[in-house]
GUMIDREN-360041 format. One record per residue (C-alpha): x, y, z. Coordinates in nm, 4 decimals. Example, Ala and Ser with C-alpha at 12.3 -4.5 7.8 and 13.67 -1.06 7.14 Angstrom:
rec xx=1.2300 | yy=-0.4500 | zz=0.7800
rec xx=1.3670 | yy=-0.1060 | zz=0.7140
//
This chain:
rec xx=2.4795 | yy=-1.6323 | zz=4.7353
rec xx=2.7105 | yy=-1.6485 | zz=5.0370
rec xx=3.0824 | yy=-1.6818 | zz=4.9556
rec xx=3.0247 | yy=-1.5156 | zz=4.6183
rec xx=3.2292 | yy=-1.1907 | zz=4.6028
rec xx=3.1540 | yy=-0.8699 | zz=4.3837
rec xx=3.4704 | yy=-0.9460 | zz=4.1617
rec xx=3.3517 | yy=-1.3009 | zz=4.0966
rec xx=3.0097 | yy=-1.1739 | zz=4.0121
rec xx=3.1643 | yy=-0.9145 | zz=3.7962
rec xx=3.3798 | yy=-1.1641 | zz=3.6158
rec xx=3.0819 | yy=-1.3912 | zz=3.5615
rec xx=2.8950 | yy=-1.0834 | zz=3.4364
rec xx=3.1848 | yy=-0.9981 | zz=3.2137
rec xx=3.2295 | yy=-1.3654 | zz=3.0686
rec xx=2.8548 | yy=-1.3730 | zz=3.0117
rec xx=2.8514 | yy=-1.0463 | zz=2.8211
rec xx=3.1294 | yy=-1.1528 | zz=2.5972
rec xx=2.9801 | yy=-1.5092 | zz=2.5529
rec xx=2.6767 | yy=-1.3369 | zz=2.4154
rec xx=2.8943 | yy=-1.1144 | zz=2.1957
rec xx=2.7835 | yy=-0.7961 | zz=2.3233
rec xx=2.9626 | yy=-0.4633 | zz=2.4032
rec xx=2.8732 | yy=-0.2691 | zz=2.7103
rec xx=2.6914 | yy=-0.0216 | zz=2.5244
rec xx=2.4679 | yy=-0.3021 | zz=2.3784
rec xx=2.4014 | yy=-0.4400 | zz=2.7111
rec xx=2.3229 | yy=-0.0901 | zz=2.8342
rec xx=2.0839 | yy=-0.0396 | zz=2.5353
rec xx=1.9033 | yy=-0.3609 | zz=2.6354
rec xx=1.9017 | yy=-0.3510 | zz=3.0099
rec xx=1.8651 | yy=0.0206 | zz=3.0804
rec xx=2.1760 | yy=-0.0142 | zz=3.3079
rec xx=2.4082 | yy=0.2861 | zz=3.2664
rec xx=2.7532 | yy=0.1999 | zz=3.0941
rec xx=2.9162 | yy=0.3433 | zz=3.4327
rec xx=2.7310 | yy=0.0825 | zz=3.6332
rec xx=2.8156 | yy=-0.2117 | zz=3.4018
rec xx=3.1594 | yy=-0.1175 | zz=3.4156
rec xx=3.1909 | yy=-0.0647 | zz=3.8071
rec xx=2.9951 | yy=-0.4057 | zz=3.8307
rec xx=3.2030 | yy=-0.5998 | zz=3.6124
rec xx=3.5147 | yy=-0.4601 | zz=3.7726
rec xx=3.3864 | yy=-0.5749 | zz=4.1213
rec xx=3.3608 | yy=-0.2166 | zz=4.2550
rec xx=3.0069 | yy=-0.2275 | zz=4.2846
rec xx=2.7318 | yy=-0.4952 | zz=4.4207
rec xx=2.4248 | yy=-0.4703 | zz=4.1833
rec xx=2.0890 | yy=-0.4188 | zz=4.3264
rec xx=1.8364 | yy=-0.7044 | zz=4.2611
rec xx=1.6647 | yy=-0.5044 | zz=3.9865
rec xx=2.0171 | yy=-0.4160 | zz=3.8231
rec xx=2.1084 | yy=-0.7748 | zz=3.8323
rec xx=1.7902 | yy=-0.9036 | zz=3.6927
rec xx=1.8206 | yy=-0.6560 | zz=3.4234
rec xx=2.1865 | yy=-0.7484 | zz=3.3245
rec xx=2.1179 | yy=-1.1103 | zz=3.3554
rec xx=1.8382 | yy=-1.0729 | zz=3.0574
rec xx=2.0421 | yy=-0.8929 | zz=2.8695
rec xx=2.3323 | yy=-1.1519 | zz=2.8709
rec xx=2.0905 | yy=-1.4294 | zz=2.8328
rec xx=2.1248 | yy=-1.5981 | zz=3.1408
rec xx=1.9909 | yy=-1.5787 | zz=3.4887
rec xx=2.0576 | yy=-1.3991 | zz=3.8315
rec xx=2.0938 | yy=-1.7528 | zz=3.9873
rec xx=2.3479 | yy=-1.8334 | zz=3.7363
rec xx=2.5626 | yy=-1.5317 | zz=3.7473
rec xx=2.5447 | yy=-1.5725 | zz=4.1651
rec xx=2.5970 | yy=-1.9177 | zz=4.1841
rec xx=2.8700 | yy=-1.9660 | zz=3.8865
rec xx=2.8822 | yy=-2.2930 | zz=3.7024
rec xx=2.6392 | yy=-2.5654 | zz=3.7463
rec xx=2.7411 | yy=-2.9440 | zz=3.7702
rec xx=2.6874 | yy=-3.1098 | zz=3.4497
rec xx=2.6237 | yy=-3.4920 | zz=3.4928
rec xx=2.2684 | yy=-3.5976 | zz=3.5958
rec xx=2.3483 | yy=-3.9791 | zz=3.6143
rec xx=2.5989 | yy=-3.8927 | zz=3.8863
rec xx=2.3797 | yy=-3.6794 | zz=4.0825
rec xx=2.1079 | yy=-3.9656 | zz=4.0466
rec xx=2.3317 | yy=-4.1997 | zz=4.2157
rec xx=2.4803 | yy=-4.0085 | zz=4.4888
rec xx=2.1787 | yy=-4.0633 | zz=4.7599
rec xx=2.2437 | yy=-4.4419 | zz=4.7246
rec xx=2.6000 | yy=-4.4138 | zz=4.8073
rec xx=2.4941 | yy=-4.1742 | zz=5.0978
rec xx=2.2596 | yy=-4.4698 | zz=5.2137
rec xx=2.5261 | yy=-4.7473 | zz=5.1983
rec xx=2.8163 | yy=-4.5677 | zz=5.3829
rec xx=2.5514 | yy=-4.4374 | zz=5.6480
rec xx=2.5453 | yy=-4.8006 | zz=5.7731
rec xx=2.8857 | yy=-4.9033 | zz=5.7004
rec xx=2.9205 | yy=-5.0746 | zz=6.0445
rec xx=2.5864 | yy=-5.2475 | zz=6.0584
rec xx=2.5723 | yy=-5.3793 | zz=5.7116
rec xx=2.2549 | yy=-5.5785 | zz=5.5779
rec xx=2.2670 | yy=-5.9328 | zz=5.5354
rec xx=2.3119 | yy=-6.0635 | zz=5.1616
rec xx=2.5497 | yy=-6.2399 | zz=4.9346
rec xx=2.9310 | yy=-6.1948 | zz=4.9108
rec xx=3.1099 | yy=-6.2896 | zz=4.6293
rec xx=3.4419 | yy=-6.5045 | zz=4.6373
rec xx=3.7529 | yy=-6.2948 | zz=4.7185
rec xx=3.9068 | yy=-6.2987 | zz=4.3468
rec xx=3.5580 | yy=-6.1873 | zz=4.2256
rec xx=3.5626 | yy=-5.8843 | zz=4.4691
rec xx=3.9309 | yy=-5.8143 | zz=4.3682
rec xx=3.8480 | yy=-5.8158 | zz=4.0186
rec xx=3.5459 | yy=-5.5812 | zz=4.0922
rec xx=3.7285 | yy=-5.3462 | zz=4.2996
rec xx=4.0038 | yy=-5.3341 | zz=3.9874
rec xx=3.7518 | yy=-5.2430 | zz=3.7486
rec xx=3.6379 | yy=-4.9516 | zz=3.9864
rec xx=3.9914 | yy=-4.8222 | zz=4.0160
rec xx=4.0223 | yy=-4.8372 | zz=3.6474
rec xx=3.7041 | yy=-4.6480 | zz=3.5974
rec xx=3.8654 | yy=-4.3812 | zz=3.8368
rec xx=4.1781 | yy=-4.3243 | zz=3.6848
rec xx=4.0378 | yy=-4.2949 | zz=3.3577
rec xx=3.7646 | yy=-4.0564 | zz=3.4618
rec xx=3.4636 | yy=-4.2502 | zz=3.3905
rec xx=3.2875 | yy=-4.1104 | zz=3.6538
rec xx=2.9094 | yy=-4.1792 | zz=3.5715
rec xx=2.9824 | yy=-4.5428 | zz=3.5608
rec xx=3.1662 | yy=-4.5277 | zz=3.8800
rec xx=2.9038 | yy=-4.3541 | zz=4.0720
rec xx=2.6466 | yy=-4.6152 | zz=3.9412
rec xx=2.8502 | yy=-4.9204 | zz=4.0119
rec xx=3.0173 | yy=-4.8330 | zz=4.3279
rec xx=2.7258 | yy=-4.8058 | zz=4.5762
rec xx=2.6240 | yy=-5.1995 | zz=4.5537
rec xx=3.0217 | yy=-5.2826 | zz=4.5440
rec xx=3.0784 | yy=-5.1032 | zz=4.8868
rec xx=2.7551 | yy=-5.2615 | zz=5.0396
rec xx=2.8940 | yy=-5.6111 | zz=4.9567
rec xx=3.2465 | yy=-5.5073 | zz=5.0886
rec xx=3.1268 | yy=-5.4002 | zz=5.4024
rec xx=2.9569 | yy=-5.7155 | zz=5.4627
rec xx=3.2690 | yy=-5.9141 | zz=5.3585
rec xx=3.4799 | yy=-5.7125 | zz=5.6196
rec xx=3.2012 | yy=-5.7512 | zz=5.9047
rec xx=3.2202 | yy=-6.1569 | zz=5.8326
rec xx=3.5896 | yy=-6.1958 | zz=5.7540
rec xx=3.8529 | yy=-6.3060 | zz=6.0318
rec xx=4.2129 | yy=-6.2626 | zz=6.0530
rec xx=4.4275 | yy=-6.2376 | zz=5.7642
rec xx=4.1053 | yy=-6.2638 | zz=5.5531
rec xx=3.9639 | yy=-5.9615 | zz=5.7042
rec xx=4.2948 | yy=-5.7630 | zz=5.6357
rec xx=4.2851 | yy=-5.8524 | zz=5.2680
rec xx=3.9200 | yy=-5.7623 | zz=5.2369
rec xx=3.9819 | yy=-5.4366 | zz=5.4208
rec xx=4.2239 | yy=-5.3381 | zz=5.1466
rec xx=3.9914 | yy=-5.4018 | zz=4.8775
rec xx=3.7052 | yy=-5.1884 | zz=5.0592
rec xx=3.9845 | yy=-4.9187 | zz=5.1086
rec xx=4.0285 | yy=-4.8949 | zz=4.7286
rec xx=3.6554 | yy=-4.8993 | zz=4.6534
rec xx=3.6047 | yy=-4.6047 | zz=4.8940
rec xx=3.8787 | yy=-4.4039 | zz=4.7263
rec xx=3.7154 | yy=-4.4688 | zz=4.4026
rec xx=3.3674 | yy=-4.3466 | zz=4.5341
rec xx=3.5334 | yy=-4.0390 | zz=4.6806
rec xx=3.6553 | yy=-3.9413 | zz=4.3403
rec xx=3.2794 | yy=-3.8998 | zz=4.2413
rec xx=3.2139 | yy=-3.7239 | zz=4.5465
rec xx=3.5060 | yy=-3.4869 | zz=4.5269
rec xx=3.4777 | yy=-3.4025 | zz=4.1657
rec xx=3.1293 | yy=-3.3227 | zz=4.1559
rec xx=3.1214 | yy=-3.1144 | zz=4.4728
rec xx=2.9675 | yy=-3.3176 | zz=4.7368
rec xx=3.2536 | yy=-3.2027 | zz=5.0012
rec xx=3.0839 | yy=-3.3460 | zz=5.3177
rec xx=3.0326 | yy=-3.6802 | zz=5.1430
rec xx=3.3929 | yy=-3.6706 | zz=5.0166
rec xx=3.5199 | yy=-3.5866 | zz=5.4018
rec xx=3.3208 | yy=-3.8795 | zz=5.5370
rec xx=3.4545 | yy=-4.1380 | zz=5.2543
rec xx=3.8117 | yy=-4.0226 | zz=5.3389
rec xx=3.7629 | yy=-4.1079 | zz=5.6929
rec xx=3.6059 | yy=-4.4387 | zz=5.5813
rec xx=3.9108 | yy=-4.5163 | zz=5.3749
rec xx=4.1338 | yy=-4.4306 | zz=5.6701
rec xx=3.9288 | yy=-4.6981 | zz=5.8749
rec xx=3.9655 | yy=-4.9748 | zz=5.6239
rec xx=4.3337 | yy=-4.9015 | zz=5.5814
rec xx=4.3827 | yy=-4.9519 | zz=5.9617
rec xx=4.2117 | yy=-5.2847 | zz=5.9459
rec xx=4.4336 | yy=-5.3784 | zz=5.6571
rec xx=4.7348 | yy=-5.2891 | zz=5.8771
rec xx=4.9254 | yy=-5.2026 | zz=5.5434
rec xx=5.1577 | yy=-4.8842 | zz=5.5959
rec xx=5.1772 | yy=-4.8087 | zz=5.2288
rec xx=4.7953 | yy=-4.8258 | zz=5.2334
rec xx=4.7869 | yy=-4.5783 | zz=5.5298
rec xx=5.0075 | yy=-4.3475 | zz=5.3369
rec xx=4.7510 | yy=-4.3474 | zz=5.0439
rec xx=4.4762 | yy=-4.2519 | zz=5.2658
rec xx=4.6845 | yy=-3.9735 | zz=5.3962
rec xx=4.7569 | yy=-3.8734 | zz=5.0387
rec xx=4.3712 | yy=-3.9006 | zz=4.9673
rec xx=4.2828 | yy=-3.6992 | zz=5.2776
rec xx=4.4690 | yy=-3.4024 | zz=5.1482
rec xx=4.1787 | yy=-3.3391 | zz=4.9228
rec xx=3.9627 | yy=-3.2393 | zz=5.2049
rec xx=4.2281 | yy=-2.9666 | zz=5.3022
rec xx=4.2518 | yy=-2.8588 | zz=4.9195
rec xx=3.8843 | yy=-2.8207 | zz=4.9059
rec xx=3.8413 | yy=-2.6062 | zz=5.2285
rec xx=4.1408 | yy=-2.4031 | zz=5.1648
rec xx=4.3270 | yy=-2.5459 | zz=5.4861
rec xx=4.6564 | yy=-2.5851 | zz=5.3255
rec xx=4.8954 | yy=-2.5276 | zz=5.6642
rec xx=4.7262 | yy=-2.8208 | zz=5.8466
rec xx=4.7147 | yy=-3.0436 | zz=5.5245
rec xx=5.0853 | yy=-2.9942 | zz=5.4702
rec xx=5.1405 | yy=-3.0859 | zz=5.8456
rec xx=4.9136 | yy=-3.4019 | zz=5.7883
rec xx=5.1473 | yy=-3.4953 | zz=5.5067
rec xx=5.4758 | yy=-3.4340 | zz=5.6590
rec xx=5.3289 | yy=-3.6684 | zz=5.9733
rec xx=5.2195 | yy=-3.9218 | zz=5.7474
rec xx=5.5844 | yy=-3.9302 | zz=5.6028
rec xx=5.7225 | yy=-3.9409 | zz=5.9554
rec xx=5.5065 | yy=-4.2439 | zz=6.0312
rec xx=5.6155 | yy=-4.4486 | zz=5.7505
rec xx=5.8802 | yy=-4.7102 | zz=5.7880
rec xx=6.1875 | yy=-4.6991 | zz=5.5979
rec xx=6.1100 | yy=-4.7310 | zz=5.1918
rec xx=6.2622 | yy=-5.0729 | zz=5.1760
rec xx=6.0215 | yy=-5.2280 | zz=4.9444
rec xx=5.8819 | yy=-5.0772 | zz=4.6100
rec xx=5.5146 | yy=-4.9926 | zz=4.7624
rec xx=5.6699 | yy=-4.8412 | zz=5.0558
rec xx=5.8938 | yy=-4.6108 | zz=4.8270
rec xx=5.6025 | yy=-4.5412 | zz=4.5855
rec xx=5.3855 | yy=-4.4509 | zz=4.8794
rec xx=5.6404 | yy=-4.2115 | zz=5.0266
rec xx=5.7097 | yy=-4.0595 | zz=4.7036
rec xx=5.3481 | yy=-3.9802 | zz=4.6350
rec xx=5.3357 | yy=-3.8188 | zz=4.9689
rec xx=5.6179 | yy=-3.5837 | zz=4.8922
rec xx=5.4661 | yy=-3.5112 | zz=4.5417
rec xx=5.1461 | yy=-3.3755 | zz=4.6970
rec xx=5.3137 | yy=-3.2057 | zz=4.9764
rec xx=5.5438 | yy=-3.0281 | zz=4.7065
rec xx=5.1899 | yy=-2.9148 | zz=4.5326
rec xx=5.0553 | yy=-2.7850 | zz=4.8615
rec xx=5.3881 | yy=-2.6170 | zz=4.9594
rec xx=5.3822 | yy=-2.4422 | zz=4.5898
rec xx=5.0272 | yy=-2.3352 | zz=4.6481
rec xx=5.1261 | yy=-2.1799 | zz=4.9690
rec xx=5.4238 | yy=-2.0094 | zz=4.7995
rec xx=5.6802 | yy=-2.1859 | zz=4.9891
rec xx=5.9227 | yy=-2.2236 | zz=4.7343
rec xx=6.2018 | yy=-2.3786 | zz=4.9276
rec xx=5.9639 | yy=-2.6289 | zz=5.0819
rec xx=5.8077 | yy=-2.7191 | zz=4.7388
rec xx=6.1365 | yy=-2.7889 | zz=4.6054
rec xx=6.2738 | yy=-2.9830 | zz=4.8821
rec xx=5.9547 | yy=-3.2238 | zz=4.8512
rec xx=6.0374 | yy=-3.2574 | zz=4.4974
rec xx=6.3752 | yy=-3.3581 | zz=4.5544
rec xx=6.2895 | yy=-3.6185 | zz=4.8136
rec xx=5.9763 | yy=-3.7383 | zz=4.5844
rec xx=6.2498 | yy=-3.7696 | zz=4.2863
rec xx=6.4952 | yy=-3.9930 | zz=4.4922
rec xx=6.2040 | yy=-4.2248 | zz=4.5600
rec xx=6.0553 | yy=-4.2115 | zz=4.2330
rec xx=6.3526 | yy=-4.3212 | zz=4.0511
rec xx=6.3410 | yy=-4.6440 | zz=4.2367
rec xx=6.0185 | yy=-4.7570 | zz=4.1209
rec xx=5.8571 | yy=-4.8663 | zz=3.8243
rec xx=5.5691 | yy=-4.6253 | zz=3.6762
rec xx=5.2445 | yy=-4.7830 | zz=3.7458
rec xx=4.9353 | yy=-4.7794 | zz=3.9921
rec xx=5.0412 | yy=-4.8369 | zz=4.3541
rec xx=4.7067 | yy=-4.8481 | zz=4.5697
rec xx=4.5415 | yy=-4.6623 | zz=4.2988
rec xx=4.8062 | yy=-4.3698 | zz=4.2794
rec xx=5.0245 | yy=-4.3440 | zz=3.9896
rec xx=5.3868 | yy=-4.3048 | zz=4.0822
rec xx=5.7056 | yy=-4.3107 | zz=3.8910
rec xx=5.9444 | yy=-4.0997 | zz=3.6922
rec xx=5.6432 | yy=-3.9691 | zz=3.4714
rec xx=5.4235 | yy=-3.8782 | zz=3.7301
rec xx=5.7182 | yy=-3.6805 | zz=3.8761
rec xx=5.7290 | yy=-3.4916 | zz=3.5668
rec xx=5.3719 | yy=-3.4294 | zz=3.5692
rec xx=5.4141 | yy=-3.2941 | zz=3.9544
rec xx=5.7100 | yy=-3.0778 | zz=3.8653
rec xx=5.4905 | yy=-2.8684 | zz=3.6206
rec xx=5.2191 | yy=-2.8799 | zz=3.8841
rec xx=5.4479 | yy=-2.7208 | zz=4.1311
rec xx=5.5849 | yy=-2.4555 | zz=3.8729
rec xx=5.2252 | yy=-2.3222 | zz=3.7910
rec xx=5.1537 | yy=-2.3403 | zz=4.1632
rec xx=5.4612 | yy=-2.1045 | zz=4.2745
rec xx=5.3959 | yy=-1.8816 | zz=3.9523
rec xx=5.7439 | yy=-1.7904 | zz=3.9231
rec xx=5.8327 | yy=-1.6785 | zz=3.5833
rec xx=6.1409 | yy=-1.8884 | zz=3.5242
rec xx=5.9842 | yy=-2.1927 | zz=3.6616
rec xx=5.6897 | yy=-2.1330 | zz=3.4275
rec xx=5.9121 | yy=-2.0738 | zz=3.1192
rec xx=6.1485 | yy=-2.3578 | zz=3.1879
rec xx=5.8214 | yy=-2.5902 | zz=3.2278
rec xx=5.6651 | yy=-2.4655 | zz=2.9175
rec xx=5.9796 | yy=-2.5200 | zz=2.7485
rec xx=6.0275 | yy=-2.8736 | zz=2.8710
rec xx=5.6885 | yy=-2.9548 | zz=2.7593
rec xx=5.8146 | yy=-2.9116 | zz=2.3891
rec xx=6.0541 | yy=-3.2066 | zz=2.4392
rec xx=5.8267 | yy=-3.4146 | zz=2.6792
rec xx=5.4715 | yy=-3.5501 | zz=2.6860
rec xx=5.2875 | yy=-3.8071 | zz=2.9240
rec xx=5.3187 | yy=-4.1618 | zz=2.7884
rec xx=4.9635 | yy=-4.2736 | zz=2.6791
rec xx=5.0265 | yy=-4.5510 | zz=2.9164
rec xx=4.9552 | yy=-4.3205 | zz=3.2096
rec xx=4.6194 | yy=-4.3142 | zz=3.3378
rec xx=4.3994 | yy=-4.0709 | zz=3.1681
rec xx=4.3237 | yy=-3.8641 | zz=3.4528
rec xx=4.6886 | yy=-3.7804 | zz=3.5349
rec xx=4.7735 | yy=-3.7177 | zz=3.1612
rec xx=4.4749 | yy=-3.4686 | zz=3.1570
rec xx=4.6009 | yy=-3.3116 | zz=3.4632
rec xx=4.9431 | yy=-3.2330 | zz=3.3058
rec xx=4.7606 | yy=-3.0524 | zz=2.9962
rec xx=4.5369 | yy=-2.8796 | zz=3.2493
rec xx=4.8569 | yy=-2.7345 | zz=3.4481
rec xx=5.0229 | yy=-2.6689 | zz=3.1125
rec xx=4.7258 | yy=-2.4389 | zz=3.0015
rec xx=4.7585 | yy=-2.2486 | zz=3.3326
rec xx=5.1318 | yy=-2.2132 | zz=3.2797
rec xx=5.0624 | yy=-2.0833 | zz=2.9427
rec xx=4.8066 | yy=-1.8404 | zz=3.0575
rec xx=5.0508 | yy=-1.7296 | zz=3.3191
rec xx=5.2876 | yy=-1.6525 | zz=3.0514
rec xx=5.0642 | yy=-1.4578 | zz=2.8492
rec xx=4.9943 | yy=-1.7192 | zz=2.5755
rec xx=4.6099 | yy=-1.7837 | zz=2.5566
rec xx=4.6059 | yy=-1.9601 | zz=2.2217
rec xx=4.8488 | yy=-2.2155 | zz=2.3543
rec xx=4.6612 | yy=-2.2428 | zz=2.6726
rec xx=4.3370 | yy=-2.3144 | zz=2.4572
rec xx=4.5046 | yy=-2.5982 | zz=2.2730
rec xx=4.6255 | yy=-2.7649 | zz=2.5972
rec xx=4.2900 | yy=-2.7542 | zz=2.7281
rec xx=4.1460 | yy=-2.9007 | zz=2.4207
rec xx=4.3987 | yy=-3.1738 | zz=2.4472
rec xx=4.3114 | yy=-3.2372 | zz=2.8035
rec xx=3.9392 | yy=-3.2704 | zz=2.6804
rec xx=4.0532 | yy=-3.5321 | zz=2.4383
rec xx=4.2167 | yy=-3.7614 | zz=2.7005
rec xx=3.9550 | yy=-3.7281 | zz=2.9912
rec xx=3.6315 | yy=-3.5274 | zz=2.8849
rec xx=3.4560 | yy=-3.6063 | zz=3.2236
rec xx=3.7457 | yy=-3.4885 | zz=3.4169
rec xx=3.8043 | yy=-3.1655 | zz=3.2184
rec xx=3.4243 | yy=-3.0821 | zz=3.2429
rec xx=3.4128 | yy=-3.1129 | zz=3.6284
rec xx=3.7463 | yy=-2.9345 | zz=3.6955
rec xx=3.7006 | yy=-2.6000 | zz=3.8434
rec xx=4.0327 | yy=-2.4566 | zz=3.7388
rec xx=3.9376 | yy=-2.5505 | zz=3.3645
rec xx=3.6124 | yy=-2.3523 | zz=3.3832
rec xx=3.7894 | yy=-2.0313 | zz=3.5539
rec xx=4.0532 | yy=-2.0701 | zz=3.2724
rec xx=3.7900 | yy=-2.0959 | zz=3.0108
rec xx=3.5950 | yy=-1.8079 | zz=3.1409
rec xx=3.9072 | yy=-1.5971 | zz=3.1336
rec xx=3.9954 | yy=-1.7013 | zz=2.7715
rec xx=3.6086 | yy=-1.6129 | zz=2.6902
rec xx=3.7034 | yy=-1.2677 | zz=2.8069
rec xx=4.0378 | yy=-1.2177 | zz=2.6631
rec xx=3.8859 | yy=-1.3394 | zz=2.3067
rec xx=3.5832 | yy=-1.1152 | zz=2.3617
rec xx=3.3710 | yy=-1.3954 | zz=2.2571
rec xx=3.4839 | yy=-1.4007 | zz=1.9227
rec xx=3.6487 | yy=-1.7625 | zz=1.9122
rec xx=3.3608 | yy=-1.9622 | zz=1.8227
rec xx=3.5356 | yy=-2.3083 | zz=1.9163
rec xx=3.6336 | yy=-2.1566 | zz=2.2460
rec xx=3.2630 | yy=-2.0755 | zz=2.3038
rec xx=3.1555 | yy=-2.4097 | zz=2.2395
rec xx=3.4098 | yy=-2.5424 | zz=2.4787
rec xx=3.3374 | yy=-2.3171 | zz=2.7390
rec xx=2.9640 | yy=-2.3755 | zz=2.7006
rec xx=3.0052 | yy=-2.7422 | zz=2.7189
rec xx=3.2061 | yy=-2.7251 | zz=3.0444
rec xx=2.9540 | yy=-2.5028 | zz=3.2066
rec xx=3.2166 | yy=-2.2048 | zz=3.2251
rec xx=2.9397 | yy=-1.9682 | zz=3.0642
//
């Protein structure tokens, strides 16, 4: 499969072998592939022939397609709903005639969609968002003046909720299209804080394509475009941009830049109450969660040690959205893995799953971490194996 490297394929074969509880000698006996070839394949030194890959796949109780393609997406309800979402946004500027509920009812429906998103209820979101977007496109098309601006705000937030489904479930082109539609709706709304939120969400496109440098430039440009943060929503929007920029800079190993963005975010986050602002959780608690994320991205031992130590004294409050709290424990697990504490990492991932199962099950970093844990445990931890199979990590 295009994009699959020998190293990635080797890791998948090794993970599947450990999940099946087999040694290399046992795989050799079952498959007829030499131990030397198995070792080189698992180590990423050799790309196996089709015949060797078929034999190894049968021996470790999987298929060549699974080994080549990696973990599959999981929730069929989401995938079944995606074509309707694609249909609705294809004609966003030429909506069909139909009913439009009064503004208060539309606002309540959008609030519910935002709640589904931040609580990681992706299946319900996928099923209920398309008709809501259809109605909101009609509402924006019919409205005038201030009413159109207010309705466009609702539309931007609903599009963002739909994008969560597309992004989490791997529909990258659809996600990019939804992000552009969110920016279009935010422009109609004419609210600088909402436009900043659209820039925050747009960073997903850069994360998914690995274009971190232009993504970081886009965040800095969004900060520069913002008016002075004289109101709570503006301060929250600016803080969110700096928090996301800190993570991006951390992933690029730009330590000074990442810490500078964190400092700027701290100044702003301390001025606002912890709550959702245009669908983004911002405040002192969200800042602490991003502080851990930046430490993990930078990967510096002292920062990781300090972050893990801090986690013994502080935990995300239950009032925070489930998705944000589960992110914290996913990153805590990553930090613990980098510090050589796999058992602690497993426990952190289990906490993340209890908080937001759908979020954890669709998280690529979780699957990668679980696969590593399976290899380290040599498939001897049954609880871990069940977790990894549930997440399609093996």
